[in-house]
MARGU-997350 format. One record per atom (N, C-alpha, C): residue number from 1; residue in three letters; atom name; x, y, z. Coordinates in steps of 0.2 Angstrom, whole numbers, plus 5000, padded with zeros to 4 digits. Layout:
<rs>
   bafi   zaba   gutor   east   north     up
    NUM    ALA      CA      X       Y      Z
...
</rs>
This chain:
<rs>
   bafi   zaba   gutor   east   north     up
      1    MET       N   4347    3046   4759
      1    MET      CA   4350    3051   4763
      1    MET       C   4354    3057   4759
      2    ARG       N   4358    3054   4752
      2    ARG      CA   4358    3062   4750
      2    ARG       C   4353    3065   4748
      3    SER       N   4347    3064   4748
      3    SER      CA   4342    3070   4744
      3    SER       C   4341    3074   4752
      4    LEU       N   4341    3070   4757
      4    LEU      CA   4341    3073   4764
      4    LEU       C   4346    3079   4763
      5    PHE       N   4351    3077   4761
      5    PHE      CA   4357    3081   4762
      5    PHE       C   4355    3088   4758
      6    ALA       N   4354    3086   4753
      6    ALA      CA   4355    3090   4747
      6    ALA       C   4350    3096   4748
      7    VAL       N   4343    3092   4752
      7    VAL      CA   4338    3097   4756
      7    VAL       C   4342    3103   4760
      8    ILE       N   4343    3099   4763
      8    ILE      CA   4346    3102   4771
      8    ILE       C   4352    3109   4768
      9    VAL       N   4355    3106   4761
      9    VAL      CA   4360    3113   4761
      9    VAL       C   4357    3116   4757
     10    CYS       N   4351    3115   4753
     10    CYS      CA   4349    3121   4747
     10    CYS       C   4345    3126   4754
     11    GLY       N   4342    3122   4760
     11    GLY      CA   4337    3127   4764
     11    GLY       C   4344    3131   4768
     12    VAL       N   4351    3128   4768
     12    VAL      CA   4355    3134   4770
     12    VAL       C   4359    3139   4766
     13    LEU       N   4357    3136   4761
     13    LEU      CA   4359    3143   4757
     13    LEU       C   4355    3148   4755
     14    ILE       N   4348    3144   4754
     14    ILE      CA   4343    3150   4755
     14    ILE       C   4342    3155   4758
     15    THR       N   4344    3154   4765
     15    THR      CA   4340    3154   4771
     15    THR       C   4350    3162   4771
     16    GLY       N   4354    3160   4769
     16    GLY      CA   4359    3163   4769
     16    GLY       C   4359    3167   4763
     17    TRP       N   4356    3168   4758
     17    TRP      CA   4355    3172   4752
     17    TRP       C   4351    3178   4756
     18    GLY       N   4346    3177   4760
     18    GLY      CA   4341    3182   4762
     18    GLY       C   4345    3186   4765
     19    ASP       N   4352    3185   4770
     19    ASP      CA   4357    3190   4770
     19    ASP       C   4361    3195   4766
     20    GLN       N   4360    3190   4759
     20    GLN      CA   4365    3194   4755
     20    GLN       C   4359    3199   4752
     21    ALA       N   4353    3198   4752
     21    ALA      CA   4349    3202   4748
     21    ALA       C   4350    3206   4752
     22    ASP       N   4348    3206   4759
     22    ASP      CA   4347    3211   4763
     22    ASP       C   4354    3215   4762
     23    ARG       N   4361    3213   4762
     23    ARG      CA   4365    3217   4761
     23    ARG       C   4364    3221   4755
     24    PHE       N   4363    3221   4748
     24    PHE      CA   4362    3223   4742
     24    PHE       C   4356    3229   4745
     25    SER       N   4351    3228   4747
     25    SER      CA   4346    3231   4749
     25    SER       C   4349    3240   4750
     26    SER       N   4353    3237   4756
     26    SER      CA   4355    3242   4762
     26    SER       C   4360    3245   4758
     27    LEU       N   4365    3241   4752
     27    LEU      CA   4368    3247   4748
     27    LEU       C   4365    3249   4744
     28    GLN       N   4360    3247   4740
     28    GLN      CA   4356    3251   4737
     28    GLN       C   4354    3257   4740
     29    ALA       N   4350    3258   4746
     29    ALA      CA   4348    3263   4752
     29    ALA       C   4352    3269   4751
     30    ASN       N   4359    3267   4752
     30    ASN      CA   4364    3271   4752
     30    ASN       C   4366    3276   4746
     31    GLU       N   4361    3274   4740
     31    GLU      CA   4364    3278   4733
     31    GLU       C   4357    3280   4729
     32    LYS       N   4358    3284   4725
     32    LYS      CA   4352    3288   4723
     32    LYS       C   4349    3283   4717
     33    SER       N   4355    3281   4713
     33    SER      CA   4354    3277   4706
     33    SER       C   4359    3275   4705
     34    THR       N   4357    3269   4700
     34    THR      CA   4363    3264   4699
     34    THR       C   4362    3269   4689
     35    VAL       N   4368    3271   4689
     35    VAL      CA   4370    3273   4682
     35    VAL       C   4371    3269   4673
     36    VAL       N   4370    3269   4671
     36    VAL      CA   4373    3266   4664
     36    VAL       C   4375    3271   4661
     37    LYS       N   4379    3272   4657
     37    LYS      CA   4384    3277   4655
     37    LYS       C   4384    3274   4649
     38    GLN       N   4383    3281   4643
     38    GLN      CA   4383    3278   4637
     38    GLN       C   4389    3282   4634
     39    ARG       N   4394    3277   4631
     39    ARG      CA   4401    3280   4630
     39    ARG       C   4399    3282   4623
     40    LYS       N   4403    3286   4621
     40    LYS      CA   4404    3288   4613
     40    LYS       C   4409    3285   4609
     41    GLY       N   4409    3282   4604
     41    GLY      CA   4413    3279   4600
     41    GLY       C   4413    3272   4601
     42    LYS       N   4418    3268   4600
     42    LYS      CA   4418    3262   4597
     42    LYS       C   4416    3257   4605
     43    ASN       N   4416    3262   4609
     43    ASN      CA   4416    3256   4617
     43    ASN       C   4410    3259   4618
     44    ASN       N   4404    3261   4615
     44    ASN      CA   4398    3261   4616
     44    ASN       C   4395    3255   4618
     45    PRO       N   4391    3252   4623
     45    PRO      CA   4389    3247   4626
     45    PRO       C   4381    3248   4622
     46    THR       N   4379    3247   4615
     46    THR      CA   4375    3247   4615
     46    THR       C   4369    3243   4617
     47    GLN       N   4362    3243   4617
     47    GLN      CA   4359    3238   4619
     47    GLN       C   4360    3231   4617
     48    GLU       N   4360    3232   4609
     48    GLU      CA   4361    3224   4605
     48    GLU       C   4371    3221   4608
     49    ASN       N   4374    3225   4610
     49    ASN      CA   4380    3224   4612
     49    ASN       C   4380    3220   4618
     50    VAL       N   4376    3224   4624
     50    VAL      CA   4376    3219   4629
     50    VAL       C   4372    3213   4629
     51    SER       N   4366    3212   4625
     51    SER      CA   4361    3206   4624
     51    SER       C   4367    3203   4622
     52    LYS       N   4372    3203   4616
     52    LYS      CA   4374    3198   4613
     52    LYS       C   4380    3196   4618
     53    PHE       N   4383    3198   4621
     53    PHE      CA   4386    3199   4629
     53    PHE       C   4384    3194   4632
     54    MET       N   4379    3196   4635
     54    MET      CA   4373    3192   4640
     54    MET       C   4374    3185   4637
     55    GLN       N   4371    3186   4631
     55    GLN      CA   4369    3178   4627
     55    GLN       C   4376    3174   4629
     56    ALA       N   4380    3176   4627
     56    ALA      CA   4387    3172   4627
     56    ALA       C   4389    3171   4636
     57    LYS       N   4387    3173   4641
     57    LYS      CA   4391    3172   4647
     57    LYS       C   4383    3168   4648
     58    LEU       N   4377    3167   4645
     58    LEU      CA   4371    3162   4647
     58    LEU       C   4374    3156   4643
     59    ASP       N   4377    3157   4638
     59    ASP      CA   4379    3151   4633
     59    ASP       C   4384    3148   4639
     60    SER       N   4388    3150   4641
     60    SER      CA   4394    3149   4645
     60    SER       C   4391    3145   4652
     61    SER       N   4387    3147   4656
     61    SER      CA   4383    3145   4660
     61    SER       C   4379    3138   4658
     62    LYS       N   4377    3137   4652
     62    LYS      CA   4375    3132   4650
     62    LYS       C   4380    3127   4651
     63    ASP       N   4386    3128   4647
     63    ASP      CA   4391    3124   4648
     63    ASP       C   4392    3120   4655
     64    VAL       N   4393    3125   4659
     64    VAL      CA   4394    3122   4667
     64    VAL       C   4390    3118   4669
     65    LEU       N   4382    3119   4667
     65    LEU      CA   4377    3116   4667
     65    LEU       C   4377    3107   4666
     66    GLU       N   4378    3108   4658
     66    GLU      CA   4381    3101   4656
     66    GLU       C   4385    3096   4658
     67    GLY       N   4392    3101   4659
     67    GLY      CA   4396    3099   4664
     67    GLY       C   4394    3095   4669
     68    LEU       N   4391    3098   4674
     68    LEU      CA   4388    3094   4680
     68    LEU       C   4382    3088   4678
     69    VAL       N   4379    3090   4674
     69    VAL      CA   4375    3084   4672
     69    VAL       C   4378    3080   4670
     70    THR       N   4382    3079   4666
     70    THR      CA   4387    3073   4662
     70    THR       C   4394    3072   4666
     71    GLU       N   4394    3074   4671
     71    GLU      CA   4401    3075   4677
     71    GLU       C   4407    3077   4672
     72    ASP       N   4407    3082   4667
     72    ASP      CA   4412    3083   4664
     72    ASP       C   4417    3088   4667
     73    PHE       N   4420    3086   4671
     73    PHE      CA   4424    3092   4674
     73    PHE       C   4428    3097   4671
     74    ASP       N   4430    3096   4665
     74    ASP      CA   4433    3100   4660
     74    ASP       C   4428    3105   4657
     75    LEU       N   4422    3102   4656
     75    LEU      CA   4416    3107   4654
     75    LEU       C   4415    3113   4660
     76    ILE       N   4415    3109   4663
     76    ILE      CA   4411    3114   4669
     76    ILE       C   4417    3122   4670
     77    GLN       N   4425    3117   4670
     77    GLN      CA   4431    3123   4672
     77    GLN       C   4431    3126   4665
     78    LYS       N   4430    3123   4659
     78    LYS      CA   4430    3129   4653
     78    LYS       C   4424    3133   4653
     79    GLY       N   4417    3133   4655
     79    GLY      CA   4411    3137   4655
     79    GLY       C   4414    3143   4662
     80    THR       N   4416    3139   4665
     80    THR      CA   4418    3144   4673
     80    THR       C   4422    3149   4671
     81    LYS       N   4429    3146   4669
     81    LYS      CA   4433    3150   4666
     81    LYS       C   4431    3158   4661
     82    LYS       N   4426    3155   4657
     82    LYS      CA   4424    3159   4652
     82    LYS       C   4420    3165   4657
     83    MET       N   4417    3162   4660
     83    MET      CA   4412    3167   4664
     83    MET       C   4416    3173   4669
     84    ILE       N   4421    3169   4672
     84    ILE      CA   4425    3175   4674
     84    ILE       C   4431    3179   4670
     85    GLU       N   4431    3176   4665
     85    GLU      CA   4435    3180   4661
     85    GLU       C   4431    3186   4656
     86    MET       N   4423    3184   4657
     86    MET      CA   4420    3189   4655
     86    MET       C   4416    3194   4660
     87    SER       N   4415    3193   4666
     87    SER      CA   4416    3197   4672
     87    SER       C   4422    3201   4673
     88    ASN       N   4427    3201   4670
     88    ASN      CA   4431    3207   4671
     88    ASN       C   4432    3211   4664
     89    ALA       N   4429    3210   4660
     89    ALA      CA   4429    3213   4652
     89    ALA       C   4425    3220   4653
     90    THR       N   4426    3224   4649
     90    THR      CA   4424    3231   4647
     90    THR       C   4415    3231   4645
     91    GLU       N   4411    3225   4644
     91    GLU      CA   4406    3225   4642
     91    GLU       C   4404    3225   4648
     92    TRP       N   4406    3221   4652
     92    TRP      CA   4401    3218   4658
     92    TRP       C   4400    3226   4665
     93    GLN       N   4405    3229   4663
     93    GLN      CA   4406    3237   4666
     93    GLN       C   4399    3243   4665
     94    VAL       N   4394    3240   4663
     94    VAL      CA   4389    3246   4659
     94    VAL       C   4386    3249   4665
     95    VAL       N   4387    3248   4670
     95    VAL      CA   4383    3248   4676
     95    VAL       C   4389    3251   4680
     96    GLU       N   4386    3257   4685
     96    GLU      CA   4392    3258   4690
     96    GLU       C   4387    3259   4698
     97    GLY       N   4391    3260   4702
     97    GLY      CA   4389    3260   4709
     97    GLY       C   4389    3254   4713
     98    PRO       N   4390    3255   4721
     98    PRO      CA   4393    3251   4725
     98    PRO       C   4388    3245   4726
     99    VAL       N   4382    3242   4723
     99    VAL      CA   4377    3237   4722
     99    VAL       C   4382    3233   4718
    100    PHE       N   4381    3236   4711
    100    PHE      CA   4384    3233   4705
    100    PHE       C   4391    3229   4705
    101    ALA       N   4394    3234   4710
    101    ALA      CA   4402    3232   4711
    101    ALA       C   4401    3226   4715
    102    GLN       N   4398    3227   4720
    102    GLN      CA   4396    3221   4727
    102    GLN       C   4393    3214   4721
    103    GLN       N   4389    3215   4718
    103    GLN      CA   4387    3208   4715
    103    GLN       C   4390    3206   4709
    104    SER       N   4395    3211   4706
    104    SER      CA   4400    3209   4703
    104    SER       C   4407    3205   4707
    105    ALA       N   4408    3207   4714
    105    ALA      CA   4411    3202   4715
    105    ALA       C   4409    3197   4716
    106    GLU       N   4403    3196   4720
    106    GLU      CA   4400    3191   4723
    106    GLU       C   4398    3186   4718
    107    PHE       N   4397    3189   4711
    107    PHE      CA   4396    3184   4705
    107    PHE       C   4404    3179   4703
    108    ARG       N   4410    3184   4703
    108    ARG      CA   4416    3180   4704
    108    ARG       C   4416    3175   4709
    109    ASN       N   4417    3178   4715
    109    ASN      CA   4417    3173   4719
    109    ASN       C   4414    3165   4718
    110    ALA       N   4408    3168   4718
    110    ALA      CA   4404    3160   4716
    110    ALA       C   4408    3156   4712
    111    ALA       N   4409    3162   4707
    111    ALA      CA   4413    3156   4701
    111    ALA       C   4418    3153   4702
    112    LYS       N   4422    3159   4705
    112    LYS      CA   4431    3154   4708
    112    LYS       C   4429    3147   4713
    113    GLU       N   4424    3147   4716
    113    GLU      CA   4422    3142   4720
    113    GLU       C   4418    3136   4717
    114    VAL       N   4416    3136   4709
    114    VAL      CA   4412    3132   4707
    114    VAL       C   4418    3129   4702
    115    LEU       N   4424    3133   4701
    115    LEU      CA   4430    3130   4696
    115    LEU       C   4434    3128   4703
    116    ASN       N   4435    3130   4707
    116    ASN      CA   4439    3126   4713
    116    ASN       C   4436    3120   4715
    117    TYR       N   4429    3117   4715
    117    TYR      CA   4426    3110   4716
    117    TYR       C   4429    3107   4710
    118    ALA       N   4426    3109   4705
    118    ALA      CA   4428    3104   4698
    118    ALA       C   4434    3104   4698
    119    LYS       N   4441    3108   4700
    119    LYS      CA   4446    3106   4699
    119    LYS       C   4447    3100   4703
    120    LYS       N   4445    3099   4710
    120    LYS      CA   4445    3094   4714
    120    LYS       C   4440    3088   4714
    121    LYS       N   4436    3091   4708
    121    LYS      CA   4431    3083   4704
    121    LYS       C   4425    3082   4711
    122    ASN       N   4423    3087   4714
    122    ASN      CA   4418    3087   4718
    122    ASN       C   4412    3088   4716
    123    LEU       N   4407    3083   4712
    123    LEU      CA   4400    3087   4710
    123    LEU       C   4398    3090   4715
    124    ASP       N   4395    3087   4721
    124    ASP      CA   4391    3091   4724
    124    ASP       C   4395    3098   4728
    125    GLY       N   4401    3098   4727
    125    GLY      CA   4402    3105   4730
    125    GLY       C   4400    3111   4723
    126    ALA       N   4403    3107   4717
    126    ALA      CA   4402    3112   4710
    126    ALA       C   4394    3112   4708
    127    SER       N   4390    3107   4711
    127    SER      CA   4383    3110   4708
    127    SER       C   4379    3115   4715
    128    LEU       N   4382    3115   4719
    128    LEU      CA   4381    3120   4725
    128    LEU       C   4382    3126   4724
    129    SER       N   4389    3125   4721
    129    SER      CA   4392    3133   4720
    129    SER       C   4391    3135   4712
    130    TYR       N   4387    3131   4710
    130    TYR      CA   4385    3134   4703
    130    TYR       C   4376    3136   4705
    131    LEU       N   4373    3133   4709
    131    LEU      CA   4368    3137   4712
    131    LEU       C   4368    3144   4716
    132    HIS       N   4372    3145   4719
    132    HIS      CA   4372    3151   4722
    132    HIS       C   4376    3156   4716
    133    LEU       N   4380    3155   4711
    133    LEU      CA   4380    3158   4704
    133    LEU       C   4375    3160   4700
    134    THR       N   4372    3155   4701
    134    THR      CA   4365    3157   4696
    134    THR       C   4360    3162   4702
    135    MET       N   4361    3162   4708
    135    MET      CA   4356    3165   4712
    135    MET       C   4360    3173   4710
    136    THR       N   4366    3173   4711
    136    THR      CA   4370    3181   4710
    136    THR       C   4368    3183   4703
    137    CYS       N   4366    3180   4699
    137    CYS      CA   4364    3183   4691
    137    CYS       C   4357    3184   4692
    138    ILE       N   4352    3181   4695
    138    ILE      CA   4346    3183   4693
    138    ILE       C   4346    3190   4699
    139    ALA       N   4350    3191   4705
    139    ALA      CA   4349    3195   4710
    139    ALA       C   4351    3202   4706
    140    CYS       N   4354    3202   4702
    140    CYS      CA   4359    3206   4699
    140    CYS       C   4355    3209   4694
    141    HIS       N   4352    3206   4691
    141    HIS      CA   4345    3207   4685
    141    HIS       C   4339    3210   4689
    142    LYS       N   4338    3208   4694
    142    LYS      CA   4331    3210   4695
    142    LYS       C   4334    3216   4699
    143    GLN       N   4339    3217   4702
    143    GLN      CA   4343    3223   4706
    143    GLN       C   4342    3230   4698
    144    ILE       N   4345    3228   4692
    144    ILE      CA   4347    3231   4687
    144    ILE       C   4340    3235   4685
    145    LYS       N   4335    3227   4683
    145    LYS      CA   4329    3231   4682
    145    LYS       C   4324    3237   4685
    146    LYS       N   4326    3237   4692
    146    LYS      CA   4325    3243   4696
    146    LYS       C   4328    3248   4697
    147    SER       N   4333    3247   4696
    147    SER      CA   4334    3255   4699
    147    SER       C   4339    3258   4691
    148    VAL       N   4342    3255   4686
    148    VAL      CA   4342    3257   4681
    148    VAL       C   4341    3264   4679
    149    VAL       N   4345    3269   4678
    149    VAL      CA   4343    3278   4676
    149    VAL       C   4350    3277   4667
    150    VAL       N   4344    3278   4663
    150    VAL      CA   4350    3278   4657
    150    VAL       C   4354    3286   4656
    151    MET       N   4360    3288   4654
    151    MET      CA   4360    3295   4655
    151    MET       C   4364    3296   4647
    152    LYS       N   4362    3300   4644
    152    LYS      CA   4365    3302   4637
    152    LYS       C   4370    3308   4637
</rs>
């Protein structure tokens, strides 16, 4: 019965995700391109710095996954809080435009859902929210690969 529930919920999430993808596509159509700004000085987001930052985000995501698998709600909360903090950091803001702003907001909202379910010790809710969170990461990375123009 639990497996059937999981399949149904995943189907609903995937169907709903198509609507999100359509919304991102329409946002992208309204802008000419996404721009990565190369800043001068110590705030310059070099590729190496961005890679290190994204690796730290991935490590936090792995903490959340480990917490889900082991039902360690403190670890889920720790990893999720770190991802929320990172999404507000300057290093996160290397891309400008409404598409990236929308995707960042979607990421933060999904992370907050994971956090709320973890605080309630609701493993199923946290797991499904984590799936949504992961999908926002994948969608954003796909979008950036398609539309980034580097400015000097």
